[in-house]
BALOBA-1460 file (C-alpha; in Angstrom, 3 decimals):
// residues 317
<rec num="1" residu="m" x="15.711" y="-4.943" z="-18.952"/>
<rec num="2" residu="f" x="16.977" y="-8.137" z="-17.516"/>
<rec num="3" residu="q" x="14.917" y="-11.178" z="-18.418"/>
<rec num="4" residu="g" x="15.078" y="-13.624" z="-15.528"/>
<rec num="5" residu="t" x="15.564" y="-17.323" z="-16.099"/>
<rec num="6" residu="l" x="12.410" y="-19.299" z="-15.390"/>
<rec num="7" residu="r" x="13.305" y="-22.703" z="-13.978"/>
<rec num="8" residu="g" x="10.945" y="-25.619" z="-14.002"/>
<rec num="9" residu="d" x="13.039" y="-27.936" z="-11.869"/>
<rec num="10" residu="v" x="10.879" y="-29.738" z="-9.359"/>
<rec num="11" residu="r" x="13.621" y="-29.783" z="-6.735"/>
<rec num="12" residu="v" x="14.130" y="-26.032" z="-7.055"/>
<rec num="13" residu="t" x="10.416" y="-25.358" z="-6.828"/>
<rec num="14" residu="r" x="10.058" y="-27.633" z="-3.821"/>
<rec num="15" residu="n" x="12.986" y="-25.985" z="-2.078"/>
<rec num="16" residu="r" x="11.647" y="-22.501" z="-2.743"/>
<rec num="17" residu="v" x="8.292" y="-23.464" z="-1.343"/>
<rec num="18" residu="r" x="10.008" y="-24.487" z="1.868"/>
<rec num="19" residu="l" x="12.105" y="-21.316" z="1.900"/>
<rec num="20" residu="s" x="9.525" y="-18.718" z="0.885"/>
<rec num="21" residu="g" x="6.314" y="-20.210" z="2.191"/>
<rec num="22" residu="g" x="4.487" y="-20.966" z="-1.052"/>
<rec num="23" residu="a" x="4.758" y="-20.978" z="-4.840"/>
<rec num="24" residu="d" x="1.636" y="-18.972" z="-5.709"/>
<rec num="25" residu="w" x="3.286" y="-15.622" z="-5.034"/>
<rec num="26" residu="q" x="6.207" y="-16.572" z="-7.309"/>
<rec num="27" residu="v" x="3.892" y="-17.029" z="-10.283"/>
<rec num="28" residu="d" x="2.275" y="-13.667" z="-9.653"/>
<rec num="29" residu="f" x="5.694" y="-12.081" z="-9.039"/>
<rec num="30" residu="r" x="7.000" y="-13.211" z="-12.425"/>
<rec num="31" residu="r" x="3.817" y="-11.987" z="-14.083"/>
<rec num="32" residu="r" x="4.200" y="-8.515" z="-12.549"/>
<rec num="33" residu="t" x="7.944" y="-8.200" z="-13.335"/>
<rec num="34" residu="t" x="9.647" y="-10.097" z="-16.136"/>
<rec num="35" residu="g" x="6.363" y="-11.547" z="-17.365"/>
<rec num="36" residu="r" x="5.095" y="-8.184" z="-18.613"/>
<rec num="37" residu="a" x="4.958" y="-7.686" z="-22.366"/>
<rec num="38" residu="p" x="8.231" y="-6.070" z="-23.518"/>
<rec num="39" residu="r" x="8.015" y="-2.546" z="-24.901"/>
<rec num="40" residu="s" x="9.434" y="-1.683" z="-28.298"/>
<rec num="41" residu="a" x="11.800" y="1.233" z="-28.765"/>
<rec num="42" residu="m" x="9.019" y="3.281" z="-30.370"/>
<rec num="43" residu="e" x="6.633" y="2.592" z="-27.492"/>
<rec num="44" residu="i" x="9.263" y="3.595" z="-24.930"/>
<rec num="45" residu="a" x="9.951" y="6.803" z="-26.883"/>
<rec num="46" residu="t" x="6.220" y="7.560" z="-26.840"/>
<rec num="47" residu="v" x="6.100" y="7.022" z="-23.069"/>
<rec num="48" residu="r" x="9.025" y="9.371" z="-22.585"/>
<rec num="49" residu="r" x="7.551" y="12.065" z="-24.808"/>
<rec num="50" residu="t" x="4.178" y="11.935" z="-23.092"/>
<rec num="51" residu="l" x="5.817" y="11.892" z="-19.667"/>
<rec num="52" residu="n" x="8.015" y="14.882" z="-20.499"/>
<rec num="53" residu="h" x="4.946" y="16.860" z="-21.553"/>
<rec num="54" residu="t" x="3.185" y="15.985" z="-18.292"/>
<rec num="55" residu="l" x="6.257" y="17.034" z="-16.293"/>
<rec num="56" residu="t" x="6.303" y="20.377" z="-18.106"/>
<rec num="57" residu="e" x="2.656" y="20.960" z="-17.204"/>
<rec num="58" residu="l" x="3.365" y="19.879" z="-13.621"/>
<rec num="59" residu="k" x="6.211" y="22.381" z="-13.332"/>
<rec num="60" residu="r" x="3.902" y="25.086" z="-14.656"/>
<rec num="61" residu="a" x="1.196" y="24.193" z="-12.121"/>
<rec num="62" residu="i" x="3.721" y="24.273" z="-9.267"/>
<rec num="63" residu="d" x="5.099" y="27.654" z="-10.327"/>
<rec num="64" residu="r" x="1.589" y="29.131" z="-10.451"/>
<rec num="65" residu="h" x="0.466" y="27.390" z="-7.241"/>
<rec num="66" residu="w" x="-2.342" y="25.461" z="-8.885"/>
<rec num="67" residu="v" x="-2.752" y="22.973" z="-6.081"/>
<rec num="68" residu="a" x="-5.471" y="20.729" z="-7.485"/>
<rec num="69" residu="a" x="-3.971" y="20.633" z="-10.984"/>
<rec num="70" residu="a" x="-0.518" y="19.823" z="-9.595"/>
<rec num="71" residu="a" x="-1.873" y="16.896" z="-7.577"/>
<rec num="72" residu="d" x="-3.657" y="15.454" z="-10.627"/>
<rec num="73" residu="l" x="-0.621" y="15.907" z="-12.879"/>
<rec num="74" residu="y" x="1.655" y="14.309" z="-10.284"/>
<rec num="75" residu="a" x="-0.516" y="11.175" z="-10.142"/>
<rec num="76" residu="l" x="-0.789" y="11.092" z="-13.952"/>
<rec num="77" residu="a" x="2.983" y="11.323" z="-14.345"/>
<rec num="78" residu="w" x="3.564" y="8.238" z="-12.195"/>
<rec num="79" residu="q" x="0.963" y="6.310" z="-14.181"/>
<rec num="80" residu="q" x="2.787" y="7.200" z="-17.383"/>
<rec num="81" residu="a" x="6.190" y="6.333" z="-15.891"/>
<rec num="82" residu="a" x="4.892" y="2.877" z="-15.007"/>
<rec num="83" residu="g" x="4.368" y="2.208" z="-18.705"/>
<rec num="84" residu="a" x="8.103" y="1.633" z="-19.265"/>
<rec num="85" residu="p" x="10.915" y="-0.178" z="-17.406"/>
<rec num="86" residu="p" x="12.449" y="1.900" z="-14.596"/>
<rec num="87" residu="s" x="15.812" y="1.989" z="-16.366"/>
<rec num="88" residu="e" x="14.188" y="3.820" z="-19.302"/>
<rec num="89" residu="t" x="12.684" y="6.677" z="-17.265"/>
<rec num="90" residu="r" x="15.463" y="7.295" z="-14.735"/>
<rec num="91" residu="q" x="15.755" y="11.065" z="-15.356"/>
<rec num="92" residu="q" x="12.007" y="11.647" z="-15.402"/>
<rec num="93" residu="r" x="11.471" y="9.783" z="-12.132"/>
<rec num="94" residu="a" x="14.285" y="11.712" z="-10.468"/>
<rec num="95" residu="l" x="12.540" y="14.927" z="-11.492"/>
<rec num="96" residu="l" x="9.270" y="13.596" z="-10.128"/>
<rec num="97" residu="q" x="11.010" y="12.839" z="-6.843"/>
<rec num="98" residu="s" x="12.119" y="16.485" z="-6.569"/>
<rec num="99" residu="y" x="8.567" y="17.652" z="-7.295"/>
<rec num="100" residu="k" x="7.325" y="15.310" z="-4.568"/>
<rec num="101" residu="e" x="9.456" y="17.164" z="-2.020"/>
<rec num="102" residu="i" x="7.829" y="20.436" z="-3.087"/>
<rec num="103" residu="l" x="4.312" y="19.024" z="-2.876"/>
<rec num="104" residu="a" x="5.050" y="17.606" z="0.592"/>
<rec num="105" residu="s" x="6.569" y="20.821" z="1.950"/>
<rec num="106" residu="r" x="4.800" y="22.839" z="4.635"/>
<rec num="107" residu="p" x="4.263" y="26.018" z="2.538"/>
<rec num="108" residu="w" x="2.616" y="23.965" z="-0.193"/>
<rec num="109" residu="q" x="0.342" y="22.171" z="2.259"/>
<rec num="110" residu="e" x="-0.669" y="25.511" z="3.801"/>
<rec num="111" residu="a" x="-1.500" y="26.845" z="0.329"/>
<rec num="112" residu="e" x="-3.528" y="23.706" z="-0.272"/>
<rec num="113" residu="r" x="-5.548" y="24.267" z="2.907"/>
<rec num="114" residu="l" x="-6.149" y="27.921" z="2.041"/>
<rec num="115" residu="q" x="-7.397" y="27.098" z="-1.440"/>
<rec num="116" residu="a" x="-9.601" y="24.320" z="-0.078"/>
<rec num="117" residu="s" x="-11.166" y="26.658" z="2.489"/>
<rec num="118" residu="s" x="-11.691" y="29.450" z="-0.027"/>
<rec num="119" residu="s" x="-13.369" y="27.109" z="-2.512"/>
<rec num="120" residu="a" x="-15.794" y="25.734" z="0.109"/>
<rec num="121" residu="p" x="-19.457" y="26.640" z="-0.606"/>
<rec num="122" residu="s" x="-20.702" y="29.497" z="1.575"/>
<rec num="123" residu="v" x="-23.812" y="29.029" z="3.722"/>
<rec num="124" residu="r" x="-26.471" y="31.727" z="3.428"/>
<rec num="125" residu="p" x="-26.998" y="33.273" z="6.882"/>
<rec num="126" residu="s" x="-30.528" y="33.176" z="8.322"/>
<rec num="127" residu="l" x="-32.368" y="36.342" z="9.271"/>
<rec num="128" residu="p" x="-32.654" y="37.033" z="13.018"/>
<rec num="129" residu="g" x="-35.940" y="35.983" z="14.520"/>
<rec num="130" residu="r" x="-36.899" y="33.930" z="11.500"/>
<rec num="131" residu="s" x="-36.376" y="30.226" z="11.318"/>
<rec num="132" residu="t" x="-35.086" y="28.828" z="8.031"/>
<rec num="133" residu="a" x="-36.086" y="25.259" z="8.797"/>
<rec num="134" residu="a" x="-39.117" y="23.881" z="7.020"/>
<rec num="135" residu="p" x="-42.211" y="23.530" z="9.214"/>
<rec num="136" residu="s" x="-42.465" y="20.095" z="10.632"/>
<rec num="137" residu="r" x="-45.388" y="18.015" z="9.507"/>
<rec num="138" residu="p" x="-47.232" y="15.648" z="11.767"/>
<rec num="139" residu="p" x="-46.317" y="12.057" z="11.071"/>
<rec num="140" residu="s" x="-48.647" y="10.467" z="8.586"/>
<rec num="141" residu="v" x="-50.890" y="7.808" z="9.983"/>
<rec num="142" residu="s" x="-51.926" y="4.999" z="7.740"/>
<rec num="143" residu="l" x="-55.537" y="4.010" z="7.248"/>
<rec num="144" residu="a" x="-54.917" y="0.688" z="8.913"/>
<rec num="145" residu="e" x="-53.718" y="2.454" z="12.083"/>
<rec num="146" residu="k" x="-56.711" y="4.757" z="12.168"/>
<rec num="147" residu="l" x="-59.249" y="1.931" z="12.033"/>
<rec num="148" residu="e" x="-59.364" y="-0.040" z="15.267"/>
<rec num="149" residu="p" x="-59.965" y="-3.762" z="14.889"/>
<rec num="150" residu="v" x="-63.533" y="-4.866" z="15.666"/>
<rec num="151" residu="r" x="-63.737" y="-7.827" z="17.987"/>
<rec num="152" residu="s" x="-66.684" y="-10.058" z="18.702"/>
<rec num="153" residu="s" x="-68.029" y="-10.651" z="22.219"/>
<rec num="154" residu="q" x="-66.523" y="-14.158" z="22.233"/>
<rec num="155" residu="q" x="-63.039" y="-12.798" z="21.434"/>
<rec num="156" residu="q" x="-63.390" y="-10.225" z="24.241"/>
<rec num="157" residu="d" x="-64.346" y="-12.971" z="26.714"/>
<rec num="158" residu="r" x="-61.327" y="-15.065" z="25.647"/>
<rec num="159" residu="t" x="-58.982" y="-12.165" z="26.166"/>
<rec num="160" residu="k" x="-60.324" y="-11.637" z="29.663"/>
<rec num="161" residu="k" x="-59.758" y="-15.304" z="30.552"/>
<rec num="162" residu="t" x="-56.184" y="-15.476" z="29.234"/>
<rec num="163" residu="v" x="-53.488" y="-15.604" z="31.866"/>
<rec num="164" residu="a" x="-50.392" y="-13.485" z="31.510"/>
<rec num="165" residu="p" x="-47.232" y="-15.555" z="30.816"/>
<rec num="166" residu="r" x="-44.794" y="-16.044" z="33.635"/>
<rec num="167" residu="v" x="-41.842" y="-13.708" z="33.383"/>
<rec num="168" residu="r" x="-38.464" y="-15.236" z="34.145"/>
<rec num="169" residu="p" x="-36.223" y="-13.296" z="36.457"/>
<rec num="170" residu="a" x="-33.473" y="-11.400" z="34.683"/>
<rec num="171" residu="a" x="-29.983" y="-12.825" z="34.818"/>
<rec num="172" residu="r" x="-27.628" y="-11.260" z="37.242"/>
<rec num="173" residu="p" x="-25.270" y="-8.795" z="35.567"/>
<rec num="174" residu="v" x="-21.687" y="-9.969" z="35.243"/>
<rec num="175" residu="p" x="-19.199" y="-7.651" z="36.937"/>
<rec num="176" residu="a" x="-17.135" y="-5.543" z="34.550"/>
<rec num="177" residu="a" x="-13.841" y="-6.900" z="35.867"/>
<rec num="178" residu="a" x="-14.927" y="-10.498" z="35.283"/>
<rec num="179" residu="a" x="-16.129" y="-9.697" z="31.758"/>
<rec num="180" residu="a" x="-12.856" y="-7.959" z="30.916"/>
<rec num="181" residu="a" x="-10.847" y="-10.892" z="32.260"/>
<rec num="182" residu="a" x="-12.888" y="-13.347" z="30.198"/>
<rec num="183" residu="a" x="-12.405" y="-11.258" z="27.038"/>
<rec num="184" residu="a" x="-8.647" y="-11.023" z="27.635"/>
<rec num="185" residu="a" x="-8.398" y="-14.773" z="28.130"/>
<rec num="186" residu="a" x="-10.302" y="-15.419" z="24.902"/>
<rec num="187" residu="a" x="-8.094" y="-12.991" z="22.991"/>
<rec num="188" residu="a" x="-4.938" y="-14.627" z="24.356"/>
<rec num="189" residu="e" x="-6.188" y="-18.069" z="23.390"/>
<rec num="190" residu="h" x="-7.259" y="-17.058" z="19.878"/>
<rec num="191" residu="p" x="-5.292" y="-13.956" z="18.776"/>
<rec num="192" residu="p" x="-6.843" y="-12.191" z="15.784"/>
<rec num="193" residu="r" x="-4.971" y="-12.442" z="12.502"/>
<rec num="194" residu="q" x="-3.731" y="-9.213" z="11.009"/>
<rec num="195" residu="a" x="-5.242" y="-8.754" z="7.583"/>
<rec num="196" residu="q" x="-2.874" y="-8.299" z="4.680"/>
<rec num="197" residu="p" x="-2.908" y="-4.878" z="3.004"/>
<rec num="198" residu="a" x="-4.388" y="-4.603" z="-0.459"/>
<rec num="199" residu="l" x="-2.116" y="-4.709" z="-3.493"/>
<rec num="200" residu="l" x="-1.061" y="-1.287" z="-4.735"/>
<rec num="201" residu="a" x="-1.259" y="0.047" z="-8.256"/>
<rec num="202" residu="t" x="1.813" y="-0.210" z="-10.462"/>
<rec num="203" residu="a" x="2.272" y="3.558" z="-10.481"/>
<rec num="204" residu="r" x="2.456" y="3.618" z="-6.691"/>
<rec num="205" residu="l" x="5.021" y="0.794" z="-6.699"/>
<rec num="206" residu="y" x="7.203" y="2.787" z="-9.097"/>
<rec num="207" residu="e" x="6.942" y="5.816" z="-6.820"/>
<rec num="208" residu="i" x="7.959" y="3.847" z="-3.723"/>
<rec num="209" residu="a" x="10.855" y="2.147" z="-5.516"/>
<rec num="210" residu="t" x="12.153" y="5.503" z="-6.741"/>
<rec num="211" residu="g" x="12.265" y="6.832" z="-3.184"/>
<rec num="212" residu="l" x="13.642" y="3.597" z="-1.743"/>
<rec num="213" residu="r" x="16.731" y="3.316" z="-3.948"/>
<rec num="214" residu="p" x="18.554" y="6.392" z="-2.479"/>
<rec num="215" residu="l" x="17.774" y="5.086" z="1.000"/>
<rec num="216" residu="l" x="19.326" y="1.702" z="0.212"/>
<rec num="217" residu="e" x="22.353" y="3.414" z="-1.320"/>
<rec num="218" residu="e" x="22.911" y="5.329" z="1.933"/>
<rec num="219" residu="t" x="22.529" y="2.067" z="3.853"/>
<rec num="220" residu="a" x="25.180" y="0.465" z="1.636"/>
<rec num="221" residu="k" x="27.574" y="3.390" z="2.205"/>
<rec num="222" residu="d" x="27.183" y="2.894" z="5.959"/>
<rec num="223" residu="g" x="27.998" y="-0.816" z="5.582"/>
<rec num="224" residu="a" x="24.694" y="-1.784" z="7.200"/>
<rec num="225" residu="t" x="21.481" y="-3.626" z="6.401"/>
<rec num="226" residu="t" x="17.854" y="-2.671" z="6.921"/>
<rec num="227" residu="s" x="14.370" y="-4.150" z="7.101"/>
<rec num="228" residu="w" x="10.893" y="-3.144" z="6.042"/>
<rec num="229" residu="p" x="9.899" y="-1.834" z="9.508"/>
<rec num="230" residu="l" x="12.976" y="0.426" z="9.471"/>
<rec num="231" residu="i" x="12.209" y="1.497" z="5.905"/>
<rec num="232" residu="r" x="8.700" y="2.542" z="6.906"/>
<rec num="233" residu="k" x="10.173" y="4.730" z="9.643"/>
<rec num="234" residu="r" x="12.531" y="6.494" z="7.246"/>
<rec num="235" residu="l" x="10.166" y="6.933" z="4.305"/>
<rec num="236" residu="p" x="7.377" y="9.333" z="5.359"/>
<rec num="237" residu="g" x="3.870" y="8.274" z="4.494"/>
<rec num="238" residu="l" x="4.770" y="4.650" z="3.752"/>
<rec num="239" residu="g" x="2.452" y="2.221" z="5.492"/>
<rec num="240" residu="r" x="2.529" y="-1.534" z="5.797"/>
<rec num="241" residu="l" x="2.779" y="-3.218" z="2.412"/>
<rec num="242" residu="h" x="1.658" y="-6.540" z="1.054"/>
<rec num="243" residu="p" x="4.604" y="-8.982" z="0.885"/>
<rec num="244" residu="d" x="4.028" y="-9.388" z="-2.863"/>
<rec num="245" residu="d" x="4.278" y="-5.621" z="-3.341"/>
<rec num="246" residu="e" x="7.482" y="-5.564" z="-1.299"/>
<rec num="247" residu="s" x="9.003" y="-8.121" z="-3.658"/>
<rec num="248" residu="v" x="8.018" y="-6.157" z="-6.762"/>
<rec num="249" residu="i" x="9.412" y="-2.934" z="-5.253"/>
<rec num="250" residu="l" x="12.790" y="-4.561" z="-4.594"/>
<rec num="251" residu="w" x="12.841" y="-5.873" z="-8.150"/>
<rec num="252" residu="l" x="12.079" y="-2.381" z="-9.472"/>
<rec num="253" residu="v" x="14.898" y="-0.914" z="-7.364"/>
<rec num="254" residu="d" x="17.517" y="-3.220" z="-8.867"/>
<rec num="255" residu="e" x="16.092" y="-3.215" z="-12.372"/>
<rec num="256" residu="d" x="17.151" y="0.438" z="-12.410"/>
<rec num="257" residu="r" x="20.771" y="-0.363" z="-11.531"/>
<rec num="258" residu="q" x="23.737" y="0.335" z="-13.783"/>
<rec num="259" residu="a" x="25.591" y="-2.512" z="-15.470"/>
<rec num="260" residu="g" x="27.867" y="-4.305" z="-13.034"/>
<rec num="261" residu="q" x="26.262" y="-2.991" z="-9.862"/>
<rec num="262" residu="p" x="25.339" y="-5.550" z="-7.171"/>
<rec num="263" residu="l" x="21.808" y="-5.976" z="-5.908"/>
<rec num="264" residu="l" x="20.663" y="-3.469" z="-3.302"/>
<rec num="265" residu="a" x="17.776" y="-5.812" z="-2.502"/>
<rec num="266" residu="a" x="20.251" y="-7.958" z="-0.566"/>
<rec num="267" residu="l" x="20.369" y="-5.261" z="2.136"/>
<rec num="268" residu="v" x="16.686" y="-5.754" z="3.017"/>
<rec num="269" residu="t" x="16.730" y="-8.494" z="5.636"/>
<rec num="270" residu="t" x="14.444" y="-9.928" z="8.254"/>
<rec num="271" residu="g" x="14.245" y="-8.642" z="11.810"/>
<rec num="272" residu="n" x="17.280" y="-10.675" z="12.974"/>
<rec num="273" residu="r" x="19.452" y="-9.484" z="10.043"/>
<rec num="274" residu="q" x="19.124" y="-12.722" z="8.145"/>
<rec num="275" residu="m" x="18.524" y="-13.265" z="4.456"/>
<rec num="276" residu="h" x="15.038" y="-12.288" z="3.361"/>
<rec num="277" residu="p" x="13.071" y="-15.438" z="2.448"/>
<rec num="278" residu="r" x="12.222" y="-14.042" z="-0.987"/>
<rec num="279" residu="f" x="15.679" y="-12.798" z="-1.946"/>
<rec num="280" residu="a" x="16.557" y="-15.877" z="-4.015"/>
<rec num="281" residu="v" x="13.532" y="-15.550" z="-6.299"/>
<rec num="282" residu="i" x="13.987" y="-11.772" z="-6.699"/>
<rec num="283" residu="a" x="17.681" y="-12.199" z="-7.489"/>
<rec num="284" residu="e" x="17.070" y="-14.885" z="-10.097"/>
<rec num="285" residu="q" x="14.539" y="-12.664" z="-11.838"/>
<rec num="286" residu="l" x="17.327" y="-10.050" z="-12.010"/>
<rec num="287" residu="g" x="19.801" y="-12.498" z="-13.555"/>
<rec num="288" residu="l" x="21.615" y="-13.695" z="-10.420"/>
<rec num="289" residu="p" x="21.323" y="-17.481" z="-9.881"/>
<rec num="290" residu="c" x="21.281" y="-18.415" z="-6.206"/>
<rec num="291" residu="g" x="21.521" y="-22.204" z="-6.266"/>
<rec num="292" residu="t" x="19.101" y="-24.998" z="-5.556"/>
<rec num="293" residu="n" x="19.233" y="-25.317" z="-1.763"/>
<rec num="294" residu="t" x="19.221" y="-23.122" z="1.292"/>
<rec num="295" residu="a" x="22.997" y="-23.309" z="1.885"/>
<rec num="296" residu="q" x="23.805" y="-22.147" z="-1.645"/>
<rec num="297" residu="q" x="21.263" y="-19.340" z="-1.461"/>
<rec num="298" residu="q" x="22.664" y="-18.215" z="1.898"/>
<rec num="299" residu="t" x="26.189" y="-18.130" z="0.481"/>
<rec num="300" residu="t" x="25.084" y="-16.162" z="-2.568"/>
<rec num="301" residu="w" x="23.252" y="-13.651" z="-0.405"/>
<rec num="302" residu="s" x="26.213" y="-13.133" z="1.984"/>
<rec num="303" residu="y" x="28.574" y="-12.543" z="-0.914"/>
<rec num="304" residu="e" x="26.126" y="-10.120" z="-2.532"/>
<rec num="305" residu="v" x="25.865" y="-8.077" z="0.682"/>
<rec num="306" residu="l" x="29.675" y="-7.891" z="0.790"/>
<rec num="307" residu="k" x="29.809" y="-6.712" z="-2.827"/>
<rec num="308" residu="v" x="27.150" y="-4.045" z="-2.187"/>
<rec num="309" residu="h" x="29.097" y="-2.636" z="0.771"/>
<rec num="310" residu="q" x="32.362" y="-2.610" z="-1.160"/>
<rec num="311" residu="h" x="30.776" y="-1.017" z="-4.230"/>
<rec num="312" residu="w" x="29.137" y="1.880" z="-2.375"/>
<rec num="313" residu="r" x="31.754" y="2.423" z="0.311"/>
<rec num="314" residu="h" x="33.748" y="5.026" z="-1.597"/>
<rec num="315" residu="r" x="30.864" y="6.686" z="-3.417"/>
<rec num="316" residu="r" x="30.232" y="10.347" z="-2.711"/>
<rec num="317" residu="r" x="27.462" y="11.147" z="-0.277"/>
């Protein structure tokens, strides 16, 4: 696994803050990628062996149409795959991706609905003419409510002399059109901020990255670029992600690359097909230095996009 170079240069940090919008996410990004404790060869072999056993059980559950067991084994397999670098579990994750297509197919979903309906608890039918509901009890009345307060003659005279308070006239109701116009004006003046999605588990990030890499390879063969909104349209079931999760996913995609391959993360751009603000930090964590200012980073990114298109242009589809 590539170990990215951690730079402590103040100028670089200051420039990245201006480019990416803050330095806090970079610290967390390094912690979730190259900052993880490295796995020994024995630990990676243990992860593979355990994962292979889970995949065997998953294949057995799929063949026998054990819907619930297959769903649990599928989630467990991704948790185990996240225990090693993506480059160490490439074959196992490709097999998991093929099982995902089976679990998302229409026949499998219909079998899932049938098993869920058959396992639902049955309701005992009630006999005709006989109510099964428990007889209603009169509401309990407390002792304090039963006993009426005893008043003296002086208190009764005072209550007779008291004058009822003056009731203010009710405010005139505001017309619905005026209320709607006022609400629209307030919303236009202070638009609500869209809350950021919650961070996903590592296993889910591995699953998304495994499905995203073939999509980026097809984009490279077409000589095009993409963006996260377009990715969400092409990957079924993928919702809006936290920007920090997007960065980790792109790092996972290129950590799985072969030696000498350019970075597919360069193809993920902003809406106007410009360099993604976080590309420089992701690339440096993958061993590609991008310079210390915006012009150098822009040049590095443009050249990397060109290399990606040239590398995948003549690959078989």
